N, C-alpha and C positions, 0 to 999 in steps of 0.2 A: 515313036510308036506309043499308042495309048495303052496304059496299064489296065490289065483285066481285073475287074472287081472279083473278090472271092468272098463267098459266104462260108462262115465257119460254124462248127458245132457250138462254140461259145456264143456267137451271135444268136443262134436259135434258142439255146438254153436261157439266155437273158430275156428273150422275148416271151418264152413260155412261163417264166417265173411269176408274172403277175396277172396272168389270164386264168380263167377257170373253165370256160365253156368252148367246146369244139363242135362244129357242124360237120357231120359225117354223111357222105354220100355213098350209097350202095347201089348195086344193080342186080336185078333178077329178071322177072318178066317185064319190068319197067324200072326206071330210075326211082330212087327214094332218098329222102334226106331226113336226118334226125339230129337233134341237139343232145349232146352228152357231156357230163362233167368229166374232166380228165386229170390225170397226174402223169408224171414222166420220170424217166431215169436218165442217168448220165450218157446213155447211148442213144438218146432221143426217141426211145420207144415210148408210146403213149398208152396209158392204161385207162380203161373205163368200164363201167358196169352197165349191162343192159339185159333185158329179159329175152331169152332165145326165141320166144313165141311172137315177138314184135315183128313188124314187116322187115325192118332192117336186120334184126336178129336172124330171121329165116333166110334172108338174102345173103348174109355173110357166111352162113353154113354152106351155101351152094357156090358162091363166088367170093373168094378171099381178097380180090382186088377192090380197093376203096380209094376215095379221095376225101380230103378233109380241109376245113378252113378254120382258122382261129383269128379273131379280131377283137379289138376293144370296141364294144358296142356303143360306147359313149362318144366315139369320134363323130365330128361334124363333117359334112361334105367339104367345108372350107379348111379343115385341119390338114396337117401333114399326114399323108396316107401311110398306115402301118397295118400289116396283116401277114399271115402265114398261109401258104397253100401247100398241101401235101398229097403225094401219091404214094401208096404203099399196100402192104398186105396185112390182113388181120387174122388173128387166130384166137380161139378160146383158150384161156390159160388153164392148164391142167396140172395136177399134182399138188398135194397139200402144201409143200414148201413154197412153190411158185405162186399159188393162189394167195397164201398168207402174206407173202412178200408184196404182191401187187395190191392186195387189200390195204395193207399197212401204208404203202406209198400213197394210195388214193385217199384214205381217211386222213392221214397226216397233212397232205398238201391242201386238201379241201376243208380241213378242220371239221370233219364229220364225227359227231359224238353219238352214233347209233349202234348200240350193242346188237341189235337184230341183224345188222349187216355183218355176217361172219361166215367163215368156212363151215362151221358146224351147222348153222341154219340153212346154208345152201345145200349141204349134204342131206339134211333131214327133209328138205323140201319146204321149209318154213319161210325161206326167202328165195324168191324166183329169179332174181338178178344173178348174172354170172360175170366174171371178170374176163375182159378181152384185152388183147395187146395189139396195137397198130405199130408195125415195123415200117418206118418210112423208107422209101427207096429214092424219092426225089422231094426236095423241099425248096420252095421259093419264098423269099422274104421280101415283102414290099416294105420299105422303110425309106421314105423320101428324104428324111433327114440324114441318114447314114449313107445311103446310096443315091446320089444325085444323078439319076439316069432317066431317060424317057420310059414311059409305061411299056412293059413288054421286054425291057432289057435288064431287068433285075437279075442279080446273080442267083444261080441254082446250085444247091448242094446235092450231089448224088451219092448215095450210100450203098 
């Protein structure tokens, strides 16, 4: 019997550790896609900042279900294919402690040295961006080196 491949949280955390940009797909009156810089926690939650008045920001308020992809944009078509696909739910982070936690994760991971991006400036309306959390429900990792399987048969982690 063929051994079933398993995708683990450790595999996903290792993949996320050296990427910075996530492509986020939302849906409202029509599909929309946006690129956002992210950070993550040990539970695989992804944190990002966006302005609520953007198209994807408005769509996330109405429809919490999103899809996302994270890849190394320097890959060549001839390289070993590596990428992450995610389905999950998104919510705006609320509460001073949770916002400060998410902001600290985001700034530290991305090495952002901007004092204007702060809870205080968000509260005063001086900074329009808000923290969001994407909680993955399903993650698929393409890694042709780690998982030598035909396209479409990559292991999926359901959370």
